[in-house]
C-alpha positions in Angstrom: 76.9 140.4 143.5 78.0 141.9 140.2 81.8 141.1 141.1 80.7 137.5 141.4 79.7 137.8 137.4 83.4 138.3 135.7 84.9 135.7 138.7 82.5 133.3 137.3 83.2 134.2 133.4 86.4 133.9 134.2 86.1 130.7 135.6 83.9 129.7 132.6 86.3 130.4 130.5 89.2 129.3 131.7 87.4 126.2 132.0 86.0 125.9 128.1 89.9 127.0 127.4 91.2 124.5 128.9 88.6 120.9 127.8 89.4 122.9 124.4 93.0 122.1 125.1 92.4 118.6 126.0 90.6 117.7 123.3 92.7 119.2 120.9 95.6 116.7 122.6 93.1 114.0 121.8 92.8 114.8 118.5 96.4 115.0 117.8 96.9 111.6 119.6 94.0 110.3 117.6 95.8 111.9 114.1 99.1 109.8 115.6 97.2 106.7 115.9 95.7 107.0 112.6 98.7 107.8 111.2 100.2 104.2 112.4 97.3 101.8 111.6 97.9 103.8 108.2 101.3 102.6 107.7 100.9 99.4 109.0 97.7 98.4 106.6 100.1 99.7 104.2 103.2 97.4 104.8 100.2 94.8 105.2 98.9 95.2 101.8 102.1 95.4 99.9 103.2 92.1 102.0 99.9 90.5 100.7 100.1 91.2 97.1 103.9 90.2 97.0 102.7 87.0 98.6 100.1 86.7 95.9 102.3 87.2 93.2 105.0 84.4 94.9 102.1 82.1 95.3 101.3 82.3 91.6 105.0 81.7 90.3 104.8 78.8 92.5 101.8 77.5 91.0 102.8 78.2 87.3 106.2 76.6 87.8 104.6 73.4 89.4 102.3 73.5 86.3 104.7 73.9 84.1 107.0 71.6 85.3 104.3 69.1 85.7 102.6 68.9 82.1 105.8 70.0 80.0 106.9 66.5 79.8 103.6 65.3 79.1 102.9 67.7 76.6 106.6 67.3 75.2 106.2 63.4 74.8 102.8 64.3 72.9 104.7 66.8 70.6 107.7 64.7 69.7 106.2 62.7 67.0 105.0 65.6 65.2 107.9 68.0 65.9 110.3 64.5 64.5 107.7 64.2 61.2 108.3 67.2 60.6 112.2 67.9 60.9 112.5 64.0 58.9 110.0 65.7 55.9 111.9 68.8 55.8 114.9 67.1 56.0 114.1 64.5 53.2 112.2 66.8 51.2 115.3 68.9 51.2 
């Protein structure tokens, strides 16, 4: 029976080493997958930031186009009075 103990020990070590290699391979795969997910998330984040900036620019431009003519119509008499008042005072 003493002869079988070294064989059993070798089989155990071989099994443990084999399992550790498989675990190491799985960890490498997980690391690779995590890097891909991080890249995708980073790309998504940059794209969403760009879309927010674009939407904000469009909203500001549309508001300017909608409000500016009305504001200029309301302010134009004041501007005319200032210009003609300055011109007649000299």
